[in-house]
C-alpha positions as CSV (number, residue, x, y, z in Angstrom):
1,M,18.9,13.5,-30.1
2,F,16.5,14.1,-27.2
3,H,13.7,15.6,-29.3
4,F,14.2,12.9,-32.0
5,C,13.7,10.2,-29.3
6,Q,10.8,12.2,-28.0
7,I,9.0,12.3,-31.3
8,I,9.6,8.6,-32.0
9,A,8.4,7.5,-28.5
10,A,5.5,9.9,-28.1
11,P,2.9,8.2,-30.3
12,F,3.4,4.8,-28.7
13,I,3.4,6.1,-25.1
14,R,0.4,8.3,-25.6
15,F,-1.5,5.6,-27.3
16,F,-0.8,2.8,-24.9
17,F,-0.7,4.9,-21.7
18,P,-3.0,7.9,-22.3
19,T,-2.3,10.4,-19.6
20,K,-4.1,13.6,-18.5
21,F,-1.8,16.3,-17.0
22,I,-3.6,18.5,-14.5
23,G,-1.9,21.8,-13.7
24,K,0.9,21.5,-16.2
25,K,1.1,25.3,-16.4
26,M,2.5,25.2,-12.8
27,I,5.8,24.2,-14.3
28,T,7.7,27.4,-14.0
29,T,9.8,29.1,-16.7
30,G,13.5,28.5,-16.1
31,A,15.3,26.4,-13.6
32,C,13.2,24.5,-11.0
33,V,13.1,21.2,-9.1
34,I,10.1,19.0,-9.9
35,A,9.5,16.8,-6.9
36,S,7.3,13.8,-7.5
37,N,6.2,10.5,-6.0
38,H,7.6,7.4,-7.8
39,T,5.3,4.7,-9.1
40,S,7.1,2.9,-12.0
41,N,9.8,3.1,-14.7
42,L,7.2,4.8,-16.9
43,D,7.2,8.0,-14.7
44,V,10.1,9.6,-16.6
45,P,8.9,8.7,-20.2
46,L,5.4,9.9,-19.4
47,L,6.6,13.3,-18.4
48,A,9.2,13.5,-21.2
49,V,6.7,12.9,-24.1
50,H,4.0,15.3,-22.7
51,T,6.3,18.3,-22.2
52,W,8.5,19.4,-25.0
53,E,11.3,21.0,-23.0
54,K,14.1,18.6,-22.0
55,K,14.2,17.7,-18.3
56,Y,17.0,16.1,-16.3
57,Y,16.4,13.2,-13.9
58,L,18.2,11.6,-11.0
59,A,18.4,7.8,-11.7
60,K,19.9,5.0,-9.8
61,K,23.4,4.2,-11.1
62,E,22.4,0.5,-11.6
63,L,20.4,1.5,-14.7
64,F,23.6,2.7,-16.4
65,K,25.4,-0.7,-16.2
66,N,23.6,-1.8,-19.4
67,K,25.2,0.2,-22.2
68,F,22.0,0.2,-24.3
69,V,19.9,1.5,-21.4
70,A,22.6,4.0,-20.4
71,F,22.8,5.5,-23.9
72,F,19.1,6.4,-23.9
73,A,19.0,7.3,-20.2
74,K,21.7,9.9,-20.8
75,K,20.1,11.2,-23.9
76,W,16.8,11.6,-22.0
77,G,18.6,13.6,-19.3
78,G,19.5,10.9,-16.8
79,I,22.0,11.7,-14.1
80,P,23.4,8.5,-12.4
81,I,23.4,8.6,-8.6
82,D,24.7,6.2,-6.0
83,R,21.8,5.8,-3.5
84,A,24.1,4.1,-1.0
85,G,25.9,7.3,0.0
86,N,26.6,10.9,-0.5
87,D,27.3,11.1,-4.3
88,V,29.3,14.3,-4.7
89,V,29.6,13.9,-8.4
90,A,25.8,13.6,-8.9
91,I,25.2,16.5,-6.6
92,K,27.6,18.8,-8.6
93,E,26.0,17.7,-11.8
94,C,22.5,18.5,-10.5
95,L,23.6,22.0,-9.3
96,K,25.2,22.6,-12.7
97,T,22.0,21.6,-14.4
98,L,20.0,24.1,-12.3
99,K,22.7,26.8,-12.8
100,N,22.2,26.3,-16.6
101,N,18.6,27.2,-16.2
102,K,17.3,23.6,-16.7
103,K,14.6,21.6,-14.9
104,L,15.6,18.8,-12.6
105,V,13.1,16.0,-11.8
106,I,13.6,14.2,-8.5
107,F,11.7,11.4,-6.7
108,P,12.3,12.4,-3.1
109,E,11.5,9.0,-1.7
110,G,14.4,7.5,-3.6
111,T,12.4,4.4,-4.6
112,R,9.0,3.3,-5.9
113,Q,6.0,3.2,-3.7
114,N,2.7,1.4,-4.7
115,N,0.7,1.2,-1.5
116,E,-3.1,1.3,-1.7
117,N,-3.5,4.9,-0.4
118,M,-0.6,6.2,-2.4
119,E,1.0,7.4,0.7
120,L,4.6,8.8,0.5
121,G,7.5,6.9,1.9
122,E,10.3,8.7,3.7
123,V,11.3,11.9,1.9
124,K,15.1,12.1,1.6
125,Q,16.8,15.4,2.2
126,G,18.5,15.7,-1.3
127,T,15.5,17.5,-2.9
128,A,15.4,20.3,-0.4
129,M,19.2,20.6,-0.3
130,L,19.5,21.0,-4.1
131,A,16.6,23.5,-4.3
132,I,18.2,25.6,-1.5
133,K,21.7,25.5,-2.8
134,G,20.4,26.2,-6.4
135,K,18.0,28.9,-5.1
136,V,15.2,27.6,-7.3
137,P,11.5,26.9,-6.8
138,I,10.1,23.4,-6.3
139,V,7.1,22.2,-8.3
140,P,5.3,19.4,-6.5
141,M,4.1,16.6,-8.8
142,F,1.9,13.6,-8.0
143,I,1.3,10.5,-10.2
144,L,-2.1,9.0,-9.4
145,N,-1.5,5.3,-9.3
146,K,0.9,3.3,-11.3
147,P,0.4,3.9,-15.0
148,K,-1.5,1.1,-16.6
149,F,-1.9,-0.2,-20.2
150,W,-4.8,1.5,-22.0
151,R,-6.1,3.2,-18.9
152,R,-6.6,7.0,-18.6
153,N,-3.8,7.9,-16.2
154,K,-3.5,11.2,-14.3
155,V,-0.6,13.4,-13.2
156,F,-1.0,16.4,-11.0
157,F,1.1,19.5,-10.6
158,G,0.9,21.9,-7.6
159,E,1.8,25.5,-6.9
160,P,5.6,26.2,-7.1
161,F,7.1,27.1,-3.7
162,E,10.6,28.2,-2.5
163,L,12.5,27.3,0.6
164,S,13.8,30.8,0.6
165,D,13.9,31.0,4.4
166,F,16.9,28.6,4.2
167,Y,18.9,30.5,1.6
168,G,22.3,31.5,2.7
169,K,22.0,29.7,6.0
170,R,24.1,27.0,7.5
171,L,22.3,23.7,6.6
172,G,22.7,21.5,9.7
173,S,20.7,18.4,10.3
174,E,17.8,20.3,12.0
175,E,17.5,22.8,9.1
176,M,17.5,20.0,6.5
177,A,14.9,18.1,8.4
178,Q,12.7,21.2,8.5
179,A,13.1,21.9,4.8
180,S,12.5,18.3,3.9
181,K,9.3,18.3,6.0
182,I,8.0,21.2,3.9
183,V,8.7,19.3,0.7
184,E,6.8,16.3,2.1
185,E,3.9,18.4,3.2
186,K,3.5,20.0,-0.2
187,I,3.5,16.7,-2.1
188,N,1.1,15.3,0.4
189,E,-1.3,18.3,-0.1
190,L,-1.2,17.5,-3.8
191,R,-1.7,13.8,-3.1
192,K,-4.9,14.5,-1.1
193,F,-6.2,16.7,-3.9
194,A,-5.5,14.0,-6.5
195,M,-7.1,11.3,-4.3
196,K,-10.3,13.3,-4.3
197,S,-10.6,12.7,-8.1
198,L,-11.0,9.0,-7.3
199,T,-13.7,9.5,-4.7
200,K,-15.7,11.7,-7.2
201,K,-16.0,8.7,-9.5
202,K,-17.7,6.6,-6.8
């Protein structure tokens, strides 16, 4: 069902929202967490139609209230999460996904950001926690500006990295803050690289 939806949606999304993926080869084989900034509701479909392998996504539970939306969200790998608190069910589902050698896409800010300089909002600790507990690499991803109709959009991928220094350790508030800071720094490094592509046009 996923690949059927992918094949149907791909021509439309690629035609109306042409997107160049830079560094797509950075997406590792096997399980990983893809950590990206969040610009719009198109972020997930753009990635889904440009990479054949099915990926799983954390999505706010409000999206699943509509049965029609919920049906397709689940088929496309959506995992509902309650952003108001510690959603144990969603966490277990994410860890199960990683254990099954699948790829999990997370927007660490937990919400969309569209400021002029594309600066990241506060990076939540869930991304680091899942990567540590799952013992999987993190692939930073950066979407350069909100995808627009008939404009050449760009998505960047950075070098995979692991938070292996935290494997097997007690994850207190200090450790989680340190690990999350690393995630933030890696995405910001990619952001700076991506922003240079804008200045080159001037």
